[in-house]
C-alpha positions in Angstrom: 140.2 227.9 51.6 137.4 230.4 51.1 137.8 233.1 48.6 136.4 236.5 49.3 134.5 238.0 46.4 132.9 241.4 46.3 133.2 241.7 50.1 131.5 238.4 50.8 133.0 235.9 53.1 130.0 233.6 53.3 130.5 230.5 51.0 126.8 230.3 50.1 126.8 233.9 48.9 130.0 233.3 46.9 128.5 230.1 45.3 125.3 231.9 44.4 127.2 234.8 42.8 129.3 232.4 40.8 126.2 230.5 39.7 124.6 233.7 38.5 127.8 234.7 36.6 127.8 231.3 34.9 124.2 231.7 33.9 124.9 235.2 32.5 128.0 233.9 30.7 126.1 231.0 29.1 123.3 233.3 28.1 125.8 235.8 26.5 127.6 233.0 24.8 124.3 231.6 23.3 123.3 235.0 22.1 126.8 235.5 20.5 126.5 232.1 18.8 123.0 233.1 17.6 124.2 236.4 16.2 127.1 234.6 14.4 124.7 232.1 12.9 122.3 234.9 11.8 125.2 236.8 10.3 126.4 233.7 8.5 122.9 233.0 7.1 122.4 236.6 6.1 125.8 236.5 4.3 124.7 233.4 2.4 121.3 234.9 1.6 123.0 238.0 0.1 124.7 235.9 -2.5 122.4 232.8 -2.8 118.7 232.6 -3.4 117.6 229.6 -1.5 114.2 228.5 -3.0 111.4 228.6 -0.4 110.0 225.5 -2.0 111.6 222.7 -4.0 108.6 223.0 -6.4 109.9 226.4 -7.7 110.6 226.4 -11.4 114.3 226.8 -12.3 115.1 229.9 -14.3 117.4 228.0 -16.8 118.5 224.5 -17.9 121.0 222.9 -15.6 122.3 220.8 -18.5 123.8 223.9 -20.0 125.9 224.6 -16.9 129.7 224.0 -17.2 131.5 221.9 -14.6 134.3 224.5 -14.5 132.9 227.7 -13.0 132.8 230.7 -15.3 133.9 234.3 -14.6 130.2 235.2 -14.3 129.7 232.5 -11.6 132.5 233.9 -9.5 131.7 237.6 -10.0 128.0 237.3 -9.6 126.4 239.9 -7.3 122.8 238.9 -7.8 121.4 236.0 -5.8 121.9 232.5 -7.2 118.9 230.2 -7.6 119.2 227.0 -5.7 116.5 224.8 -4.1 116.8 222.6 -1.0 117.1 218.9 -1.4 113.8 217.0 -0.9 113.9 214.7 2.2 110.2 214.2 3.1 108.7 213.6 -0.3 109.6 212.0 -3.7 111.2 214.0 -6.5 108.9 214.8 -9.4 111.3 213.4 -12.0 114.9 212.6 -12.7 115.5 216.0 -14.2 114.1 217.6 -11.1 116.4 215.6 -8.9 119.5 216.3 -11.1 118.7 220.0 -11.3 118.5 220.4 -7.5 121.6 218.3 -6.8 123.8 219.9 -9.5 122.9 223.4 -8.4 123.6 222.6 -4.8 126.9 221.0 -5.6 128.1 223.9 -7.8 127.2 226.5 -5.3 128.8 224.5 -2.5 132.3 224.9 -4.1 131.7 228.2 -5.9 130.3 230.3 -3.0 133.3 230.2 -0.7 135.6 231.3 -3.5 133.2 233.9 -4.7 132.8 235.4 -1.2 136.5 235.4 -0.6 137.3 237.2 -3.9 134.6 239.8 -3.0 136.2 240.2 0.4 139.6 240.7 -1.2 138.2 243.4 -3.5 136.5 245.1 -0.5 139.8 245.1 1.5 141.7 246.4 -1.4 139.3 249.3 -1.9 139.6 250.1 1.8 143.4 250.1 1.5 143.6 247.5 4.2 146.5 245.0 4.7 146.1 242.0 2.5 147.2 238.7 4.0 148.1 235.5 2.3 144.8 233.9 3.5 141.4 235.5 3.2 138.5 233.3 4.5 138.4 230.3 2.1 141.1 231.5 -0.3 144.9 231.3 0.0 146.9 233.9 -2.0 150.3 233.6 -3.7 151.9 236.8 -5.0 154.4 237.4 -7.8 153.3 234.4 -10.0 154.7 234.2 -13.5 154.3 231.8 -16.5 157.7 230.2 -17.3 156.9 227.3 -19.8 154.3 225.6 -21.9 154.0 221.8 -22.5 152.4 221.4 -25.9 152.0 217.6 -25.5 150.4 217.8 -22.1 148.5 221.0 -22.8 149.8 222.4 -19.5 151.6 225.6 -18.3 154.3 225.7 -15.8 154.1 228.7 -13.4 156.5 229.9 -10.7 155.4 231.3 -7.4 157.9 233.8 -6.2 157.7 233.2 -2.5 160.6 232.3 -0.2 158.2 231.0 2.4 157.2 228.1 0.2 160.6 226.5 0.9 159.6 226.2 4.6 156.5 224.1 3.9 156.6 220.3 4.1 154.9 219.8 0.7 154.9 216.0 1.0 152.3 216.2 3.7 150.7 219.6 2.9 147.1 219.8 1.6 147.9 223.1 -0.2 148.2 223.1 -4.0 146.9 219.6 -4.5 146.4 218.0 -7.8 143.0 219.1 -9.2 142.7 222.2 -7.0 140.8 225.1 -8.5 143.0 228.2 -9.1 142.4 231.8 -10.2 145.1 234.0 -11.7 144.6 237.7 -11.9 146.8 240.7 -12.9 144.2 243.4 -11.9 143.0 242.5 -8.4 140.3 240.1 -9.7 138.6 242.6 -12.0 139.4 239.9 -14.6 141.1 236.5 -14.1 142.0 233.1 -15.6 140.7 229.9 -14.2 142.9 226.8 -13.9 143.3 223.5 -12.3 146.5 222.1 -10.8 147.8 219.4 -13.2 151.1 218.4 -11.7 152.7 219.0 -8.3 156.3 217.9 -7.6 156.9 218.6 -3.9 160.7 218.9 -4.4 160.4 221.3 -7.3 157.7 223.2 -5.5 159.9 223.7 -2.4 163.0 224.5 -4.4 161.7 226.7 -7.2 158.0 227.3 -6.4 157.1 225.7 -9.7 153.8 223.8 -10.5 152.0 222.8 -13.7 148.5 224.1 -14.3 145.9 223.5 -16.9 144.1 226.7 -18.0 140.3 226.1 -18.3 138.2 227.6 -21.1 141.1 229.8 -22.4 141.7 229.8 -26.2 144.4 232.5 -26.8 146.7 231.6 -23.9 149.8 233.3 -25.4 148.3 236.7 -24.7 148.3 235.8 -20.9 151.9 234.6 -20.7 153.5 237.9 -19.7 153.3 239.9 -16.5 152.9 239.0 -12.8 149.8 237.4 -11.3 148.2 236.9 -8.0 147.3 233.2 -7.6 144.2 232.4 -5.6 143.7 228.8 -4.4 140.2 227.8 -3.1 140.2 225.8 0.2 137.4 223.7 -1.2 138.9 220.7 -3.0 137.4 221.0 -6.5 138.5 217.7 -8.0 135.9 215.8 -5.9 133.1 218.1 -7.1 134.3 217.9 -10.6 133.9 214.2 -10.9 130.5 214.2 -9.3 129.3 217.0 -11.6 130.5 215.2 -14.7 128.6 212.1 -13.8 125.4 214.1 -12.9 125.5 215.8 -16.3 125.6 212.4 -18.0 122.6 210.9 -16.2 119.3 210.6 -18.0 115.9 209.2 -17.2 116.8 205.8 -18.6 120.3 205.4 -17.0 119.9 206.5 -13.4 120.8 203.5 -11.2 118.1 202.5 -8.7 115.9 205.3 -10.0 112.9 204.7 -7.8 114.9 204.6 -4.6 117.0 207.6 -5.5 113.9 209.6 -6.3 112.3 208.6 -3.0 109.4 206.8 -4.5 107.8 203.9 -2.6 108.6 200.4 -3.8 106.7 197.2 -3.0 109.8 195.1 -2.3 113.0 196.5 -0.8 115.0 193.3 -1.1 117.7 193.1 -3.8 116.8 190.8 -6.7 119.2 188.0 -5.7 117.6 187.7 -2.2 114.1 188.1 -3.6 114.7 185.0 -5.8 116.1 183.0 -2.9 113.1 184.1 -0.7 110.7 182.6 -3.2 112.3 179.2 -2.6 112.6 179.8 1.1 116.4 179.6 1.0 118.2 182.7 2.2 121.1 181.0 3.9 124.6 182.4 3.2 128.1 181.1 4.0 129.6 183.7 6.4 132.6 181.6 7.4 135.0 184.3 6.2 134.1 186.1 9.5 135.5 183.3 11.6 138.4 184.3 13.8 139.9 183.2 17.1 137.6 185.5 19.0 134.4 184.8 16.9 132.2 181.8 16.2 133.8 178.8 14.4 133.7 178.6 10.6 131.5 175.5 10.7 128.7 177.3 12.6 128.8 180.2 10.1 128.4 178.0 7.0 124.6 178.4 6.8 123.2 181.6 8.2 119.8 183.0 7.3 120.8 186.6 6.3 117.2 187.8 6.5 117.2 186.8 10.2 120.8 187.8 10.9 120.1 189.8 14.0 117.9 187.0 15.3 120.3 184.1 15.0 123.6 185.9 15.7 125.0 188.6 17.8 127.8 191.0 16.6 130.5 189.2 18.6 129.8 186.0 16.6 131.2 187.8 13.6 133.9 189.7 15.4 132.0 193.0 14.9 130.6 195.7 17.0 126.8 196.6 16.9 127.0 199.4 14.3 129.2 197.3 12.0 126.8 194.3 12.4 123.8 196.5 11.5 125.7 198.0 8.5 126.6 194.5 7.2 123.0 193.3 7.4 121.8 196.4 5.6 124.4 196.0 2.9 123.4 192.3 2.3 119.6 192.7 2.6 118.7 196.0 1.1 118.6 197.4 -2.5 120.4 200.5 -1.3 122.5 200.9 1.8 124.5 204.0 2.7 127.2 203.3 5.3 128.8 206.4 6.9 130.8 207.2 9.9 134.0 208.9 11.1 137.5 207.6 10.2 138.5 204.2 11.7 135.0 202.9 12.3 135.2 200.1 9.7 133.4 201.5 6.7 135.9 200.1 4.2 136.2 196.8 6.1 132.4 196.3 6.1 132.2 197.2 2.4 134.9 194.7 1.5 133.4 192.0 3.7 129.9 192.5 2.2 131.4 192.1 -1.3 133.3 189.0 -0.2 130.0 187.5 1.1 128.2 188.2 -2.2 131.1 186.7 -4.3 131.4 183.6 -2.1 127.7 183.0 -2.3 127.2 184.0 -6.0 126.3 180.4 -7.0 123.2 180.3 -4.8 
């Protein structure tokens, strides 16, 4: 069947017209994507000052920064100072590395909430309809304090929202333990910061009640009355919190694998246990734990030179695919190996197997 388009009944003309339309559509789509990217970058630049060079001097001491964001952090209108991570040269010092990483991590979880709060304020001033989700922030209205646990140091709040009863809280990623929360009575002119301390799915569905821990609040009793808006950040704060706590504890003398982390060249990339074995020309490991019905027999895997793993074995000998095989060799033969990949690709499996190999061969 031949379709007639724009008066044409010649298939070649129709095909050429469709091809031209496809080209124009793709061009328009690319331009639209480009505009969206530019708009997103401009939005980021308005609130974040990305250092043109990693060598720029910080305006203040990163060690003074709190892990919990402050009101000033979230209400800042001036550009924030951050520098890009260094990937093609070594860091000048441990403090330089920590300063860059800590500022990047803080801005990574603060920026989405800051931008969402600002958008809420803008929408409110324009008298536009406020929905329960604004960009990276979910809103809960009619929130009240109902109890205080002296022993736990937590407050119980109730969210007055009938729609909460319809949510399957057992599987929901909303209001998770450790989530960062903002409570405000005056449309975020001022607010309290809190983290979610306890979440009972049954109680949440039935009464809308959760336990929170107010952060950096001394006179909490003055905040116990009235109705609040509760804002929940879509960025899971608990992960950042633990990383930032560790970064703030690191010093020049306790950073693990300092030379490698800072990107400085090292003469020998082998871990100490292999370096010692290499000196006596014995880098043979027992890999019999990889023996399965479909792989090589345990007897043939008893003595394998791990430094020549990819020369004496193929992935199938260990029941692995190529990427898993390469990850295993890296984990066993390098000082630092970072294994990454999407879910289900075997990251945990390879990590456990690498540890098993080291434990089985610890007497070497």
